[in-house]
Biopython code that builds the backbone (N, CA, C, O; Angstrom):
import numpy as np
from Bio.PDB.StructureBuilder import StructureBuilder

atoms = [
    (1, "MET", "N", (56.441, -146.278, 60.206)),
    (1, "MET", "CA", (55.239, -146.734, 59.532)),
    (1, "MET", "C", (54.019, -146.683, 60.463)),
    (1, "MET", "O", (52.919, -146.347, 60.024)),
    (2, "ALA", "N", (54.211, -147.012, 61.735)),
    (2, "ALA", "CA", (53.083, -147.012, 62.668)),
    (2, "ALA", "C", (52.460, -145.619, 62.787)),
    (2, "ALA", "O", (51.242, -145.491, 62.908)),
    (3, "GLU", "N", (53.287, -144.588, 62.754)),
    (3, "GLU", "CA", (52.755, -143.230, 62.839)),
    (3, "GLU", "C", (51.919, -142.896, 61.603)),
    (3, "GLU", "O", (50.908, -142.203, 61.708)),
    (4, "LEU", "N", (52.332, -143.381, 60.445)),
    (4, "LEU", "CA", (51.554, -143.138, 59.228)),
    (4, "LEU", "C", (50.193, -143.813, 59.311)),
    (4, "LEU", "O", (49.188, -143.250, 58.876)),
    (5, "VAL", "N", (50.159, -145.014, 59.868)),
    (5, "VAL", "CA", (48.880, -145.722, 60.018)),
    (5, "VAL", "C", (47.964, -144.930, 60.952)),
    (5, "VAL", "O", (46.775, -144.781, 60.675)),
    (6, "LYS", "N", (48.510, -144.429, 62.048)),
    (6, "LYS", "CA", (47.714, -143.609, 62.963)),
    (6, "LYS", "C", (47.211, -142.361, 62.251)),
    (6, "LYS", "O", (46.065, -141.952, 62.437)),
    (7, "ASP", "N", (48.069, -141.757, 61.437)),
    (7, "ASP", "CA", (47.669, -140.571, 60.676)),
    (7, "ASP", "C", (46.535, -140.893, 59.709)),
    (7, "ASP", "O", (45.604, -140.102, 59.560)),
    (8, "ILE", "N", (46.608, -142.042, 59.053)),
    (8, "ILE", "CA", (45.550, -142.443, 58.115)),
    (8, "ILE", "C", (44.213, -142.527, 58.859)),
    (8, "ILE", "O", (43.215, -141.963, 58.410)),
    (9, "PHE", "N", (44.196, -143.227, 59.989)),
    (9, "PHE", "CA", (42.956, -143.376, 60.740)),
    (9, "PHE", "C", (42.474, -142.038, 61.274)),
    (9, "PHE", "O", (41.271, -141.780, 61.282)),
    (10, "TYR", "N", (43.389, -141.180, 61.722)),
    (10, "TYR", "CA", (43.007, -139.862, 62.226)),
    (10, "TYR", "C", (42.377, -139.013, 61.110)),
    (10, "TYR", "O", (41.289, -138.461, 61.274)),
    (11, "LEU", "N", (43.070, -138.922, 59.996)),
    (11, "LEU", "CA", (42.567, -138.103, 58.892)),
    (11, "LEU", "C", (41.233, -138.624, 58.375)),
    (11, "LEU", "O", (40.345, -137.845, 58.028)),
    (12, "TYR", "N", (41.099, -139.939, 58.325)),
    (12, "TYR", "CA", (39.893, -140.549, 57.767)),
    (12, "TYR", "C", (38.708, -140.471, 58.728)),
    (12, "TYR", "O", (37.587, -140.175, 58.313)),
    (13, "THR", "N", (38.955, -140.737, 60.015)),
    (13, "THR", "CA", (37.829, -140.805, 60.953)),
    (13, "THR", "C", (37.542, -139.485, 61.650)),
    (13, "THR", "O", (36.379, -139.108, 61.791)),
    (14, "VAL", "N", (38.566, -138.783, 62.085)),
    (14, "VAL", "CA", (38.342, -137.553, 62.842)),
    (14, "VAL", "C", (38.143, -136.361, 61.902)),
    (14, "VAL", "O", (37.186, -135.601, 62.047)),
    (15, "ARG", "N", (39.039, -136.210, 60.955)),
    (15, "ARG", "CA", (38.929, -135.080, 60.027)),
    (15, "ARG", "C", (37.998, -135.391, 58.863)),
    (15, "ARG", "O", (37.678, -134.513, 58.062)),
    (16, "ARG", "N", (37.560, -136.659, 58.775)),
    (16, "ARG", "CA", (36.593, -137.118, 57.770)),
    (16, "ARG", "C", (37.036, -136.835, 56.337)),
    (16, "ARG", "O", (36.236, -136.451, 55.484)),
    (17, "MET", "N", (38.319, -137.031, 56.098)),
    (17, "MET", "CA", (38.864, -136.886, 54.744)),
    (17, "MET", "C", (38.643, -138.195, 53.999)),
    (17, "MET", "O", (38.683, -139.267, 54.602)),
    (18, "GLY", "N", (38.412, -138.117, 52.711)),
    (18, "GLY", "CA", (38.270, -139.317, 51.894)),
    (18, "GLY", "C", (39.638, -139.937, 51.609)),
    (18, "GLY", "O", (40.677, -139.359, 51.929)),
    (19, "THR", "N", (39.617, -141.113, 51.006)),
    (19, "THR", "CA", (40.876, -141.812, 50.747)),
    (19, "THR", "C", (41.757, -141.047, 49.762)),
    (19, "THR", "O", (42.979, -141.035, 49.909)),
    (20, "ARG", "N", (41.153, -140.412, 48.765)),
    (20, "ARG", "CA", (41.945, -139.607, 47.820)),
    (20, "ARG", "C", (42.584, -138.421, 48.516)),
    (20, "ARG", "O", (43.744, -138.093, 48.266)),
    (21, "ALA", "N", (41.820, -137.779, 49.393)),
    (21, "ALA", "CA", (42.341, -136.615, 50.121)),
    (21, "ALA", "C", (43.479, -137.023, 51.060)),
    (21, "ALA", "O", (44.460, -136.291, 51.195)),
    (22, "VAL", "N", (43.355, -138.180, 51.705)),
    (22, "VAL", "CA", (44.423, -138.665, 52.585)),
    (22, "VAL", "C", (45.686, -138.938, 51.761)),
    (22, "VAL", "O", (46.785, -138.548, 52.157)),
    (23, "ALA", "N", (45.527, -139.600, 50.626)),
    (23, "ALA", "CA", (46.674, -139.874, 49.755)),
    (23, "ALA", "C", (47.319, -138.576, 49.284)),
    (23, "ALA", "O", (48.545, -138.469, 49.256)),
    (24, "SER", "N", (46.517, -137.602, 48.918)),
    (24, "SER", "CA", (47.043, -136.304, 48.488)),
    (24, "SER", "C", (47.781, -135.600, 49.619)),
    (24, "SER", "O", (48.816, -134.973, 49.395)),
    (25, "GLU", "N", (47.252, -135.703, 50.826)),
    (25, "GLU", "CA", (47.897, -135.093, 51.990)),
    (25, "GLU", "C", (49.264, -135.729, 52.248)),
    (25, "GLU", "O", (50.234, -135.031, 52.544)),
    (26, "PHE", "N", (49.333, -137.048, 52.136)),
    (26, "PHE", "CA", (50.623, -137.724, 52.331)),
    (26, "PHE", "C", (51.619, -137.315, 51.252)),
    (26, "PHE", "O", (52.804, -137.137, 51.536)),
    (27, "THR", "N", (51.154, -137.166, 50.035)),
    (27, "THR", "CA", (52.024, -136.711, 48.950)),
    (27, "THR", "C", (52.509, -135.294, 49.235)),
    (27, "THR", "O", (53.686, -134.986, 49.049)),
    (28, "ARG", "N", (51.601, -134.436, 49.687)),
    (28, "ARG", "CA", (51.968, -133.059, 50.011)),
    (28, "ARG", "C", (53.027, -133.006, 51.113)),
    (28, "ARG", "O", (53.929, -132.169, 51.083)),
    (29, "ARG", "N", (52.902, -133.918, 52.093)),
    (29, "ARG", "CA", (53.863, -133.965, 53.202)),
    (29, "ARG", "C", (55.192, -134.614, 52.801)),
    (29, "ARG", "O", (56.171, -134.537, 53.542)),
    (30, "GLY", "N", (55.221, -135.252, 51.627)),
    (30, "GLY", "CA", (56.446, -135.886, 51.175)),
    (30, "GLY", "C", (56.600, -137.336, 51.608)),
    (30, "GLY", "O", (57.679, -137.912, 51.470)),
    (31, "HIS", "N", (55.522, -137.937, 52.137)),
    (31, "HIS", "CA", (55.572, -139.341, 52.545)),
    (31, "HIS", "C", (55.519, -140.231, 51.305)),
    (31, "HIS", "O", (54.763, -139.966, 50.371)),
    (32, "ARG", "N", (56.319, -141.272, 51.308)),
    (32, "ARG", "CA", (56.322, -142.239, 50.203)),
    (32, "ARG", "C", (56.086, -143.639, 50.752)),
    (32, "ARG", "O", (56.341, -143.916, 51.924)),
    (33, "ARG", "N", (55.600, -144.506, 49.891)),
    (33, "ARG", "CA", (55.435, -145.914, 50.239)),
    (33, "ARG", "C", (56.759, -146.621, 50.057)),
    (33, "ARG", "O", (57.754, -146.017, 49.654)),
    (34, "ARG", "N", (56.762, -147.904, 50.358)),
    (34, "ARG", "CA", (57.966, -148.703, 50.110)),
    (34, "ARG", "C", (58.354, -148.591, 48.649)),
    (34, "ARG", "O", (57.490, -148.567, 47.773)),
    (35, "GLY", "N", (59.620, -148.525, 48.388)),
    (35, "GLY", "CA", (60.082, -148.424, 47.013)),
    (35, "GLY", "C", (59.983, -147.016, 46.457)),
    (35, "GLY", "O", (60.256, -146.798, 45.277)),
    (36, "GLY", "N", (59.593, -146.049, 47.297)),
    (36, "GLY", "CA", (59.535, -144.667, 46.865)),
    (36, "GLY", "C", (58.297, -144.267, 46.093)),
    (36, "GLY", "O", (58.225, -143.156, 45.568)),
    (37, "ARG", "N", (57.313, -145.165, 46.016)),
    (37, "ARG", "CA", (56.101, -144.842, 45.261)),
    (37, "ARG", "C", (55.195, -143.900, 46.048)),
    (37, "ARG", "O", (55.243, -143.858, 47.277)),
    (38, "LEU", "N", (54.374, -143.150, 45.327)),
    (38, "LEU", "CA", (53.423, -142.241, 45.949)),
    (38, "LEU", "C", (52.244, -143.015, 46.542)),
    (38, "LEU", "O", (51.948, -144.133, 46.120)),
    (39, "TRP", "N", (51.582, -142.412, 47.515)),
    (39, "TRP", "CA", (50.372, -143.000, 48.076)),
    (39, "TRP", "C", (49.225, -142.826, 47.097)),
    (39, "TRP", "O", (49.175, -141.842, 46.359)),
    (40, "SER", "N", (48.306, -143.780, 47.089)),
    (40, "SER", "CA", (47.113, -143.700, 46.253)),
    (40, "SER", "C", (45.892, -143.952, 47.130)),
    (40, "SER", "O", (46.011, -144.428, 48.259)),
    (41, "ALA", "N", (44.731, -143.630, 46.601)),
    (41, "ALA", "CA", (43.487, -143.879, 47.334)),
    (41, "ALA", "C", (43.336, -145.376, 47.623)),
    (41, "ALA", "O", (42.846, -145.753, 48.687)),
    (42, "ASN", "N", (43.750, -146.222, 46.690)),
    (42, "ASN", "CA", (43.659, -147.673, 46.897)),
    (42, "ASN", "C", (44.557, -148.129, 48.043)),
    (42, "ASN", "O", (44.166, -148.996, 48.825)),
    (43, "THR", "N", (45.742, -147.562, 48.150)),
    (43, "THR", "CA", (46.655, -147.932, 49.228)),
    (43, "THR", "C", (46.083, -147.513, 50.576)),
    (43, "THR", "O", (46.160, -148.266, 51.547)),
    (44, "VAL", "N", (45.511, -146.316, 50.640)),
    (44, "VAL", "CA", (44.891, -145.852, 51.879)),
    (44, "VAL", "C", (43.725, -146.767, 52.240)),
    (44, "VAL", "O", (43.591, -147.163, 53.398)),
    (45, "ASN", "N", (42.889, -147.106, 51.277)),
    (45, "ASN", "CA", (41.754, -147.993, 51.516)),
    (45, "ASN", "C", (42.221, -149.371, 51.988)),
    (45, "ASN", "O", (41.641, -149.935, 52.915)),
    (46, "ASP", "N", (43.250, -149.908, 51.365)),
    (46, "ASP", "CA", (43.798, -151.205, 51.787)),
    (46, "ASP", "C", (44.294, -151.149, 53.229)),
    (46, "ASP", "O", (44.112, -152.100, 53.989)),
    (47, "THR", "N", (44.914, -150.048, 53.600)),
    (47, "THR", "CA", (45.397, -149.879, 54.972)),
    (47, "THR", "C", (44.234, -149.840, 55.953)),
    (47, "THR", "O", (44.300, -150.456, 57.016)),
    (48, "LEU", "N", (43.178, -149.127, 55.609)),
    (48, "LEU", "CA", (42.005, -149.051, 56.481)),
    (48, "LEU", "C", (41.341, -150.407, 56.656)),
    (48, "LEU", "O", (40.807, -150.702, 57.725)),
    (49, "ARG", "N", (41.366, -151.217, 55.636)),
    (49, "ARG", "CA", (40.693, -152.524, 55.675)),
    (49, "ARG", "C", (41.580, -153.662, 56.206)),
    (49, "ARG", "O", (41.093, -154.770, 56.429)),
    (50, "ASN", "N", (42.864, -153.397, 56.406)),
    (50, "ASN", "CA", (43.797, -154.434, 56.835)),
    (50, "ASN", "C", (43.480, -154.860, 58.267)),
    (50, "ASN", "O", (43.685, -154.096, 59.211)),
    (51, "ARG", "N", (42.987, -156.066, 58.416)),
    (51, "ARG", "CA", (42.572, -156.562, 59.730)),
    (51, "ARG", "C", (43.764, -156.911, 60.627)),
    (51, "ARG", "O", (43.592, -157.095, 61.832)),
    (52, "ARG", "N", (44.951, -157.002, 60.063)),
    (52, "ARG", "CA", (46.127, -157.314, 60.873)),
    (52, "ARG", "C", (46.652, -156.094, 61.619)),
    (52, "ARG", "O", (47.457, -156.228, 62.541)),
    (53, "LEU", "N", (46.201, -154.907, 61.227)),
    (53, "LEU", "CA", (46.638, -153.688, 61.902)),
    (53, "LEU", "C", (45.724, -153.402, 63.080)),
    (53, "LEU", "O", (44.519, -153.644, 63.008)),
    (54, "PRO", "N", (46.297, -152.883, 64.177)),
    (54, "PRO", "CA", (45.417, -152.490, 65.291)),
    (54, "PRO", "C", (44.525, -151.339, 64.866)),
    (54, "PRO", "O", (44.947, -150.477, 64.095)),
    (55, "ARG", "N", (43.309, -151.316, 65.358)),
    (55, "ARG", "CA", (42.362, -150.267, 64.989)),
    (55, "ARG", "C", (42.637, -149.010, 65.801)),
    (55, "ARG", "O", (42.759, -149.060, 67.025)),
    (56, "HIS", "N", (42.730, -147.913, 65.120)),
    (56, "HIS", "CA", (42.894, -146.615, 65.763)),
    (56, "HIS", "C", (41.590, -145.852, 65.561)),
    (56, "HIS", "O", (41.567, -144.757, 64.999)),
    (57, "GLY", "N", (40.515, -146.456, 66.031)),
    (57, "GLY", "CA", (39.187, -145.932, 65.740)),
    (57, "GLY", "C", (38.627, -146.713, 64.565)),
    (57, "GLY", "O", (39.382, -147.112, 63.679)),
    (58, "ARG", "N", (37.353, -146.933, 64.540)),
    (58, "ARG", "CA", (36.746, -147.686, 63.434)),
    (58, "ARG", "C", (36.435, -146.752, 62.291)),
    (58, "ARG", "O", (35.978, -145.630, 62.513)),
    (59, "PRO", "N", (36.673, -147.193, 61.071)),
    (59, "PRO", "CA", (36.279, -146.376, 59.921)),
    (59, "PRO", "C", (34.758, -146.235, 59.873)),
    (59, "PRO", "O", (34.049, -147.111, 60.370)),
    (60, "PRO", "N", (34.250, -145.169, 59.297)),
    (60, "PRO", "CA", (32.797, -145.040, 59.155)),
    (60, "PRO", "C", (32.194, -146.225, 58.402)),
    (60, "PRO", "O", (32.894, -146.912, 57.657)),
    (61, "ARG", "N", (30.934, -146.455, 58.591)),
    (61, "ARG", "CA", (30.249, -147.628, 58.044)),
    (61, "ARG", "C", (30.453, -147.776, 56.535)),
    (61, "ARG", "O", (30.600, -148.902, 56.058)),
    (62, "HIS", "N", (30.466, -146.678, 55.764)),
    (62, "HIS", "CA", (30.585, -146.791, 54.317)),
    (62, "HIS", "C", (31.963, -147.292, 53.876)),
    (62, "HIS", "O", (32.131, -147.659, 52.713)),
    (63, "ALA", "N", (32.946, -147.317, 54.770)),
    (63, "ALA", "CA", (34.299, -147.743, 54.396)),
    (63, "ALA", "C", (34.521, -149.222, 54.670)),
    (63, "ALA", "O", (35.554, -149.768, 54.283)),
    (64, "ARG", "N", (33.590, -149.870, 55.316)),
    (64, "ARG", "CA", (33.799, -151.282, 55.665)),
    (64, "ARG", "C", (33.450, -152.185, 54.534)),
    (64, "ARG", "O", (33.568, -153.404, 54.659)),
]
sb = StructureBuilder()
sb.init_structure("model")
sb.init_model(0)
sb.init_chain("A")
sb.init_seg("    ")
for serial, (resi, resn, name, xyz) in enumerate(atoms, 1):
    if name == "N":
        sb.init_residue(resn, " ", resi, " ")
    sb.init_atom(name, np.array(xyz, "f"), 0.0, 1.0, " ", f" {name:<3s}", serial, name[0])
structure = sb.get_structure()
């Protein structure tokens, strides 16, 4: 799971992909959430905003 979180921050901040694009990329790679559900833009956004996770770079200002 930690690697997925790093991937989310990398794709969002470095590659500047939107939350929908990140979710689509995870689906394309075959990554699933707990319970086997697909990733969604809301799940990616929730992960970016989760203050309990260590920051792997700050999200751009519009995502805060």
